[in-house]
N, C-alpha and C positions, 0 to 999 in steps of 0.2 A: 233600810239604812241608806243614807245618802249624804252628799256634801253640804246640803242646805238645811240639815237638821242638826241642832246642837248636840254634841256628844260629851263624853266624860274626860276628854283629853285636855291639852293646853288651850286655854281661852276658848273652850267649847268645841274644839276640833276633835278629830279621831286620833291625833298623834299624841302619844304619851311620853313622859319622862323616860320610861324604859326603852321606847323605840329609839330615842335620840342617843341615850347612853350606850346602847348596844352597837349602834352604827358608828359612833365616835370611837369606841374601844376597838372595833374591827379596823376602821380606816387609819387610826393612829397607831395600831399595833401595841396597845397598852392594856394593862390589867387594872389601871387606876379607875376608880368609880366616882360617881357624883356623890357629894357630901350632903349633910343635913342642912347646910346653909345655902344650898343651890337656889338660884333666883331666876325669874323670867320677867321680861318687860316687853310690852307691845310698843315698838318704836316706829311702826308703820301706820299708826292710827291716822286716818284722813289722807294718806298718801298713796293708797291703792285699794282696789275694791274687789279683787278676785283672789286675794291671799292675805295671810297674816304674816307680818315681819316681826319676829321675836328675837330679842337680845337675850342670850343664855349666859349666865355666869354659873358654871357647874360646881364650884367649890370642890375641886378634885381632891380625892383622898388616896393615900398610898401610891403616890406618883413614882413611876419607875423610869420616867423620861420627861423631857420637856413637852408640855401640852399647853394649848391656848387657854388663857385665863377667861376669855369670853369669845363667843362666836354668834353668828346670826343663823336663824332657821327661817326659811320661807316656806310656809305651809299653804298649799292650795286649798282654798275654801270659799264658799259663797256667802259665808256669814257676814263678811264686811259689806258686800253689796246689799245684802238684806237689811242691814242696819241703816245704811244710807238711804235706800229707797223707802224704807218705813218712815224715817224722819221726814223726808220730803213729802210723802203722801199725807202724813199727819199735819204738817204745816199747811199744805194746800187743801186739806179737807177732801181728799179724793181717794179712790180705790188704788191700792198698790198692785198694779197688774204684773209688775216684775217679780212679785212674790208667788206667782202662779206656779204650782208644781211642775206643769208641763214645760213652762219656760225655763225653770231652773234645771230640769232634767236634760233639756236640750243643750244647755251650756256645759253640763258634765261631759257630754259626748265629745266636746271640742278641746278637752284638756290635753295638752302635750307634756381669794384662793378658796374653791369648792372642796369641802371635805367629803361630802357624800350626797348622793341624790337617790331618791326612791320614786319611781314613776308609777303611774296608775297602770293597772293591768287587770286581766280577768280574775287573777288570784289576789290582787290587791286593789280593790275599787275605791278605797276610802282614805288611804294614807299616802298622799303624794306630797313630798317636801324636798327642800334643798337645804343643806347645812353648809354655811360659807363663812369666810373670814369677815371680821367686823372692822369697818372703817371708822376711825375716830374723827370727831369734829366736822361732821357733815351737816350741811344745811340744804333743804330743798328750795325750789322756786315754786311757790304756789300759783294757782290760777289767777289769784287777785294781785299778783306781782308781775313785773316785766323785767326782761333782760334788755340791754342795749344791743344794737347791731354788732358792736365790737365784741361783746361777751358771747354773742351767738356764734361768732366765727370759730370759737373753740369747739363747739359741737360739730360744725361743718367740717373741720379738720378730721375729727374722729370718724364721721360718716364717710368721708373720702377714703380713709384707710380701710374701712370695712368693705366698701364697694370694690376697691382695687384688689384687695386680698381675695375677695369672692371669685374673681375671674380665674384664680389658680385652682379652684376646686374641680375635682373630677366629676364626671357625669353621675357616678354612683353617689357621691357626696351631695350633689345638687338635688338628686331625686329624693333625698330625705326631707326636703322642705317643700311645702306646697307652692303651687303657682296660681292658686285660686283663693287667696286669703279672704277676699270680700264675701264671696259666696259661702265659703266654708266656715269662716269665723264670725262674720257680722250679720249673716242672713236673719238670725232670730231677732235682731234689733230693728230690722226693716219690715217686719210683719205689720199689717194694718193696726193691730192692737198696740204694738210697741210704739209705732210712729204716733198714733193718736195720744197715747199716754205722755210721750215726751213733749209733744206740742202743747198739751193741756198744762203741764208743769211750766213750760217756757212762757206761755201766755200770762200766767199768773205772777211771774217774777216782778218784784217791786211794784205791786199795784197795777199790773198789766201795762207796764211801761212800754213794751214793744208789741202791743196788741195789733196795731195796724200792719206792721211788717211781718208779724207772725202769721197773720191771715194771708198775706201775699206769699209767704214762704210755703204755707200749706198747699197752695194751688200748684206749686211746681214740684212738690214732693215725688210724684210719680216719675218725673224725669231724673230726680236725684237718687232714685232707688234702683237704677240700672246697674246692679253690682257686676254683672257679666262684662259690661263695657269697662268698668273700672279694672277688672282683672286682666283685660286685654289691652290696656292703655299703652303698654310698651310697643306692641305690634301696630297699634293705630298710629303711633307717632314715629314708627320706624326705628325704635330704640332696642338695643339688646337688654335682656333682663339682667339685673344685678341683685345682690343680697340687700334686702331692705329690712329695717328694724321692725316696721309694721305697727308700732305704737309709740312713735317718737313725738312726745309732747312734753310740756314743761315738767310734769311730775315724775317723768322717767329719766330725769337728769339729777345728779347729785353734785353739790358744790362745796368748796371750802372757802372761807373768808381769809384772805391774806392781805394785811394792811389795808383793810376796807375795800378790797377788790375781790371779786368772785373768780375763783379758779376751778375749772371743771375737774371733778374727781372721778366721775364714772357715768356711763350710760347704762341703764339697767332695764330689766324686764323684756327679754327677747322671745317671749313665748309665742308671739305672732310673727316672728321672723319668716321671711319668704323670699322667693325670687320674683321680682316684679319691677315696677316702674319707679325710678329714683324720685320723680317729682311728687309722688304720693307722700313720702316721708316729709318732704320739705314744706308742703302746704300746711300740714298739721303742726309742724314745728314752728313755722313763722306765725301762724294764727294764734297759738297758745302762748308763745314766749314774748312776742313783741307787742307794743302798743299798736293800735290801728294806724296811727300816724306814721310810726317808724316802718311798719310793714309796707305800707303803700309807697313810702319814699325810697325804701332800700331793697325791695325784693329782687329787682333785677341785678343790682350791684352785688347782693349776697349770693345769688346764683352764679354770677361771674367769679366771685371769690371762691366759691365751692368748686367750680369747674377747674379753676387754677390749682387748687389743692389736689383734685383728682388727677390732673395731668402730671403733677409732681410725683404722686404716688405710683402712677403707671410707668414712669421712667422710660418713656419712649414707646411703650406698647400702644397698640391701637385702642382708642377710647371706645366704650360701648355705645356712645351716642354723642351728638354734637351739642354745643351750647344752645343753639337755637331749638333743637329738639327738646332739650331740658326745659327751656322757657315755655315752649308750647305745651308740654305735658303739665306744667304748673297751671297754666291758664285753663286747660281742659278739666283738670281734676279739682280746681278750686270750689266749684259749687258743691260737690259731694264732700270734699275734705272740710270745707267750711261748715257744712251742715253737721258733720260728725262732731264738730267742736261746739257749735253755738248752743244747743239745748242743754249741755252739761255745765256750762260756765256758771250760769246763775244759781242753779241748785247746789253746785259744789261750793260756791261762795257762801250761800246761806247755811249749808250744813257744816262747813269747816271753819269759818271765821268765828273764833270763840273769844276774841279780845274784847273786854268790856269798854274799851276806849271808844266813845262814839265818834270823836273827831277822826280817829284812825279808820274806823269803819266807813265813814263817809268818803274818805280819801281812797280806800280800797274799792269801794262801790263805784266810784267814778272811773277807776281803772277798768273794772269789769264791764261797766256799761259802755265805755268807749270801745273796748275790744268787740263787744257784741254788735254794737251799732255799725262799726266799720265792716265787720265780717258779713253781716246781713246785706249791706249795700253792695259789697263786692260779690257775694253769691248771686244777687240779681244781675249785676253787670256782666259777670262771666257766663252766667246761664244764658242771657240774651245773646251774648257774643257767640257762644258755642252753638246755639240753635241756628243762628244765621250762617255759621260756618257749615253746618250739616246741610243747609239748604243750597249750598254752593255760592253763597254771597262772599264778597271780599270783606275781610275783617282785619283789624290791626293786631 
């Protein structure tokens, strides 16, 4: 039994109605039970690939106190990733190497208002989940959409709060989080087989639209696969380590529409949180959320705004790094951070965009293609720049 084999629980997972009912009764200190009209809905379809996000309406019976009418359960499972990679493999007429049992097993080893959490352990290897409060009227920002620089500043404010707060943690608290996220969490995605598969899918996107640049990208992949260097980027740039989200991209932000304007509701999915270099979060955030044009025009300005927020949150305390160190870490991480983004944009668009409106599809495809094209060019630019820097040459 394992996390990548469908089971008899909710949406093919190992987690059952009884598991959730028992946990909620215990955590809420109630004898109320789930009723015959209980309902479950997958509200995370297409918005995450290492878990199922389920909206539970329990139809409470024999209530002895106030209990939530609905709540969310996040179940750790590889079934969502299996579905996506199977769809992409079928579309591209290629083998799905991500469905290999050894690859799936390797991912299992890396698994790490909330009502209840049940973590994986030796005695509980299959039922990892989180039960949490349900947020109403939430909208995601998909990979085929963009935020404006002004909207992005809302995320930067929250990241600044996280970093400043992390400086108050004790050494014991810090030790609970990894300092080597790239080697520990992403290494399996950088095996030769995984890289080859990702590049094959990328080359075939939209009739091999980026074939020439994909070939050029393939030639520098060995340089981009130096995960040890990514893990030590803080020290390389002379920066103190801070708490990083670790997976800060568009789909891990939740928004509300208020008078036709987006207001940030939450940052989610902290399972790859770690102590590392602040620039790594920002590269992936900018690359996925902004158009290529806006990212190029505003990245320095946005880093300056972020640093201002951080300074405010520090309230006179010593900053963990300077603004120039932050900018330099952004430049040095961009080739790897950009590569972590590029191969997934096209396949995600093809797998997730379900609207039959062809005109809208073309508009979203233009957004996706522009992001990819600009990220690729900037990967090449910063890679060349960083190589020259390593050789001791003067660079901008």
